[in-house]
Each structure stands twice: as C-alpha cells, then as structure tokens.
C-alpha positions, -999 to +999 in steps of 0.1 A: -080-097+234-103-109+206-096-079+184-081-044+176-090-010+165-082+023+153-087+053+130-065+065+105-066+099+126-052+086+154-020+067+137+014+093+139+027+102+106+061+086+097+086+089+066+095+115+051+065+147+054+043+114+072+028+103+050+028+068+057+008+056+087+016+024+103-013+004+106-003-026+110+018-020+136-016-004+155-034-035+149-012-057+162-017-075+126+007-105+126-005-120+098+000-095+066+016-064+062-008-032+064-001+007+058-017+039+046-001+061+027-004+098+012+016+118-011+010+152-016+001+167-053+030+155-082+051+135-060+068+105-057+063+080-037+092+055-028+106+031-053+119+001-040+107-038-043+096-067-022+126-094-026+138-093+008+104-096+024+094-121-012+058-101-001+030-099-028+016-065-024-024-055-034-026-015-036-057+003-038-064+037-039-085+056-021-078+093-030-069+113-058-051+096-090-019+094-104+003+063-115+025+036-107+058+030-125+059-011-118+087-024-139+093-004-172+053+005-174+035+034-163+004+022-150-028+048-142-047+054-112-079+071-091-098+058-066-110+022-069-084+010-083-068-022-067-034-036-084-014-063-072+026-064-078+047-094-077+075-087-049+105-092-075+091-059-092+103-024-089+073+001-081+073+040-077+034+058-067+036+090-083+003+112-076-012+133-096-024+170-089-050+161-063-023+142-042-034+104-035-040+084-008-040+048-008-037+016+013-007-010+007-011-048+016+015-073+017+018-109+024+041-142+014+025-159-022+014-191-001+002-177+031-035-178+021-053-206+014-089-206+001-117-215+016-154-215-002-166-208-031-152-174-025 
C-alpha cells in the first residue's frame, strides 16, 4: 500500500496513565519517529535525552500549556509552540493547570535533504 492512515482515537494509550500514543508504529513510518503525548494538569512527563538514538526532536504543543525544562532552562509553551531540541539535551515537559497535549517528531540530524526554495 502506498499510504497509511490512523485516527488518534484508534491508537491505544501506553505508558504511565496511557498518555503516549505510538503514531510511528501505527503508520509504519521508517524515516522519523512521531508520537502523541497527553499530560494531565500539573504533571511532569518523562525526563530524558536522545543521546542513544541521536535524534533531534521537534515538539509541537497542540492543546493546553506548560513549560519544558531543557538543560538548565525553563521554556514556557502554549498552543502552537514549536521547540527544537538537540539530542544531548535533557528535557522534561511539565503541563500547566489545563494539561498539555503535544506531538514529538524525531530524526537523526542530516537525514533530511532540503530541496527547492522551502
């Protein structure tokens, strides 16, 4: 098949509280990682880095607000915020009073080849 499609409601939740939905697995993506995360109000997500995978991550907040602790910085986020994070940086999301939903996309630096004027 030349495409795959899935609705987030059809992906079973995993991890603590069922807050992670493994989109990459469901779609069969092989070029990059992509997952959906839902944090309840005032909750921390998983503190981690991506040194082992060597993936650069981009996080997109699609609902709620909060902040990300990245290295020694606290970065406030809200709906529509994009953050790019180097693989070696420790990061931890923290949801605000309304919770936070975000999508994380990751790939190894250099795997994308720009083309055209984009």
